[in-house]
N, C-alpha and C positions, 0 to 999 in steps of 0.2 A: 671222703678220701681216707677212710679208715683202712681199706683194704685194696691197694692199688693192683693187686694181682687177680682181683676178681674178673673173670672173662665175661664180655658183654656180647650175648648172642644177637648182633646185628650186623647186617651186610656193610661192607665198606661204604658204598654210597650214602647209606643213611647216616652214617657216622659224620660225613663232611659238613652237613649243616650245624651239628653240635660243635665242630672245630670252628667254624666261622664265627660263633658266638664269643669265642675268646680272643677275637682280633682286635677289639677296641681297647683303648688305653683309658678306661673311664675313671678309675680310682687310684692311678699310680702317682704317687708323690714325686716331687723333682728330686728329693734326696730320700735315701733309705730310711724308714722309720725305725722305732724301737724294736719292732719285731723283724727287722730286715734279716735276710740270709747272712749278711755281713757280720751280724752280732752273735752268731751260734756257731762260730768255727773253731777249729784247733789247729795246732802246728804239725808239721810233718818234716822233719830234718832229712837231708840227703846223707848218705846215698841210698837209704832204705826205700826211697821212692822210685817208681817205675814208670816211665812215660807210656801212655796209651795212645793207640792210633786214634787221631782227633774225631774222625767220623766215620771210621770203618770202610771207608772206600774212597777212590779217587773221583774226581769231578767227572760228570758224564759228558761223552762226546756227543753232542746233539747234532743231527744232520742239518746242514744249511739250507733253509727254505726261505724264499723271499717273504718277509714280514707280512707284506699286504695278502698273501695267500695262505697264511697258517697263524692263526691266533696263538696257538701253543708255543711255536717257535718264537714269536714275539715276546710272550711272557717269560719263556726260559731265558732268552738272551737278556732282558731286563732284570731278571732275578740273578743271573751270573754277575752282570755289571754292579748290582747293588751289593751283592755278597762280597765282591772284591774291593769295593770303595772303603777307604779309610779316612778318618778325620785327623787333623794335627793334633799331636798331644799338647800343643801350646794354646790351643783354642779353649777358652774357658767354657764354652758351650759343648764341649766334646762329649761329655757324659749324657747330656740331653739329646744331642744329635745321634749318638749311638743308640740310645734307646729308640728314638724314632725310627731309625734305619731297621733295627731288628724287629719292630712291629710292622713295618711295612713289608719285610721279608715274609713275616708270618701271613700277611694278607694275600701277597702275591703267590706264595708257594701253595696256599690253599686253593687259590684259583687254577694253578697248574694241576693240582690232584683232582680237582673236580672234573677238569676237562679230559684227564688221561686215565681215570680210574677204570673205564670199561673198553678201552682201546688197547688191544693186546700188543701191537707194534709200538706203542708209546709208554711201555712200562719203564724204560730207562728215565724217561722225563719224570714220570711218577716218583721213582725212587729218589731221584735228584731232589725233587720238590719236598718229599717227605723229610730227608735229611736236613734240607736247609730249614724247614719249619722247626724241627726238634732242636737243631743247633741254636737258632735264635731264641727258642723257648728257654734253653739252657742258660745262655747269656743273660737274658732278662731275669731269670731266676737268681743267678749268681750276683747281680749287680743292682737288683731292685728290692722290692718289698716282699712280705710274707704272701700277698696276694699273687705275685709272679711265681713264687714257688708252688703255691696250690695249683696255679693254672698249669704249670708244667706236669705236675702228678695228674691232673685232671685230663690233660691231652693223652698222656700214656694210658691211662685208664680207659679212655673211650677208644683207643686205637687197639687195645688188647682184645683179642678174639679167641674163639676156641682153637683156632688152628695154629698149632705151636711152631709151624714152619713159616708163618706169614712174615712178610717183609716188615709190616707196621709193627707187630709185637717185638720182634728182634730189635729194630731200631728204637723202640721206646724203652725197652728194658736196658739196652746198652747206653742210651742217654741217662737213665737214671743212675746207672753205675757210674758213669763219668761224672755226674753231679756230686754224688757222695765222694768220689776221689777228689774232686776239686775243693769240696768243703773241708775234706780231712787235711789238705795240704795248706790251707789258709791259717794265719796266725789269729788268735782270739781266745775265746773263752775256754776253760779246762773242760771240755765235752767230748767224751770218746765216742758218742753214738754214731758219728759219721764214719769212723773207722768200721764199726760193726756193720753199719748199713752197707758200706762198700763190699764187705766181705759176702753179705748175704745176696746182694744184687749180682756179684760176680759168680757166686754158685748158682744163682737161679738162671742166669744166662747160659752158664755151661751145661746145666740140666736140660734146658729147653732147646738149645741150639748147638749141639755137638758137632753140627754139620758147618759151623764157623770157628775151626780150631784156633785160627790165628787171634781172634779177638778174644775167644774164651781163654786161652792160655795166658794173654797179656793181662786180662783182667783178674784171672786168679793169681798170678805171680805178683802183679801190683798190690792187690788186696792183702795177700799174705805177708808181704815185706812191710806194708803200712802198718799192719796190725802188730807185727814184731817190733818194729822201731818204737812205735808208741808204747807198747808194753813195758819197754825199758824204763820208761818215765812214770810208770804206775806201781802201785803196791796191792798185794793181797788180792781182794776179790776181783777188782777191775783189771789187774794184770792177768789174773787167771782166765778172765773171760776173753781178753785179747789174744792171749796165747792159744785158747781153744779155737777162736776164729782163724787164726793164722794155720794152725794145724788142719783145719778143715779144708782150707784152700789149697794148702800145699799137697795134702794127701789125694784130693781130686785131680790136681794137676799131674801129680806123679803116676796115677793109676790110669788116668782116662787118656791123657796126651803123651804117652810114653815115647813117640817118636819125634816130639819136639824139643828144641834146645832148653826151653823153659822147665821141661820136666827134670832134666838133671840138677837144676838149681833147686827146684822143690824137694828133691830127693835128698840133696845135700842138707838142706835146712831141716828136714825131719831127722836125719841122722844126728845133726847136733842138738836138736830139741830133746832127743832121746838119752843123751850123755849123762844126765844128772843121776847120781847113784851107781854109776858103772866106772870101772877102770878105763882110764884113758890110753887108748892104742892109736896107732896110725897118725901119729902127730910128730913130725920131724922136719927139719930144714937146716939149711947150711948156717953155721955160726959165722958172725961178721968177723971174728979174728980167727977163722980157720976151723977145721973139723966140722962135726955134725952135732946138732942138739936134737934130742928125741925124748919121747916119754919116759924112757927107761932111766934117764938122768934125774927125774923128779919122782921116783916111786916110793920115796920115804919123806916123812915130815910135811909140812905145809908148803904149797907152791901157789904163786899167783902168776898167771899169764896175761899179759896185758898187750892189746892191739892199739896202735897209735898212729898218728900222722903228725908230721913236723908243724904244719900250720893250723893245727886245731887249738883254738884258744881254750876250749873246755879241757883238752888234755893238758895244756900248759898250766893252766890256772886252778883247776880243780883236781884232777887225778894225779899228775906228777907229785905235787906235795905230799899227797896221802902215800904214794909209793915210796918217796924218800923217807918218810916218817915210820915205815915199818920196821920192826927188829930184825936183826941179822939172821935170825933162825928161819925167816920165811925167804924161800928161794923165789927169785924174780925172773921171769923170761919175757922178753919184749919182742913182739913181732911187728916190723914196720909195714905200714901201708902206703908209704910214699911210692910213686911211680918212678922216681929217679933214686937209683941206689946211692949214688955219690951224695946226693942231698940227705939221705938218711944217715950216713956216716958222719956228715958235718954236724947233723942235729944231735946224734948221740953224744959227741964231744961238747957241743956248745951248750946243750940243756943238761949235760952230765946224767944221763939216764941210767938208772940203777939196773943191775943184773946182767944177764946174757942175753945177747940179740941175735934173733934169727933174721937173716938178710938174704933175700934171693937176687940173682943176677938181673942184668938188664932186661932181658927178654921175658922174664917172669916175676918182675918185681911188683910189688903193692898188691892191688886188687887182683892182678892176673896171676898171682902166685899159685901153685897147685895146692898148697896148704889152705889158702883162703877159699879157693873154689871148692875144695873137698868138703870143708866144714860150712860153706856158704855164710861167712860172718856177715851179720846184717848192717852194722854200724860201727862207727869209730868216734871216740874212743870206747872200749868196753874191756871186760876182763873175765876171766875164768878162775874159780877158786877150787883148789884140789888139796886133799889130804892123804898122804900115803898112797898116792896114785889114782884115788878114787875122786871123780868129779863131784863137788859139792854144789856148784852153781856155774852156770853160763850166762853170757849176754848181761853182765853186771854193768850198769852205767856208772860214771864217775859219781853221780849224786848217791846212787844206792850203794856204792862202794863206802862212801863216806858215813852213811848210815849204818852199815854192817861193822865198820870199825870202830864207831863210837857208841 
């Protein structure tokens, strides 16, 4: 499994027997072992995360045919019923039952693929079965052992062909991107490789399947955002690697999918990432107490701009004490990310927030404000550090600010 991108020169029908070999549950433990996927995960805080389409398409509308006359229709209906079935969360056997359900989906979907692979007018059923198989392999990998992870990669490697427009290849690579995304979102060990893997699979999907712009754009934006947010928790070489991965995703999204809304977000992120070492312009907003606050107001001396939300414990417990401890010579500018302007006003008074505050009105408050959208702020709380109007650092987390000040 060293190179899952290696194309296999085999026709699709000859692939199916290989897939069938992975349907058994020969060595799956009842609980994840020490090498489980659950043990090699990392956390990803909102709002940097971006939701991805779960399977890249809606359920297939299968023509209703009397089951006794059509084996394919019977299997597809049974597969649909099994896919939609859910066990009670209160059932102690729920994890075991879910595993058995996904293994059965793998088996049944492979049967449908075998029966429909060479029938031109049954390709909807083939695509449906392919997605169900890969989705169940994904769930098994996320909740099982290292063997389940290996089987997912093996399935994708087997399905990968020289035809870069093939359904099988597209679904396989998209599933691996979803797997990396899910692993990056989980809490666990301090391991950033899943963020890097997410970025690489997103760019690989975009490179090979530009004819699927919705999925490609969602992957690129999600991977770029994820790497950015994680970058704020890292230092030195690791932070630099994640920043580069984010930049690669945003650049491809902005240049390749310019007609999509995600492209504007990517362009804004690149604009912000290029700020360090340059004079800050195009930064202004209404002051909470009237008037306008802009970059011309802090063109001299040291300035710290902080982006905050009222309900953020990290802001209240970590960043706010640091801000209140800064010398009077440091100018402080706060930018509220609360969606409710009245809540922001109350919080400024209740929390005794230092410095001037930029506060937009009801229709453009918080994450919807033109200032936040223009610079595509990735996470809260964070701050920017300036000296004499020149940006020294952006996207500084509360923890990183503490280290810089100490």
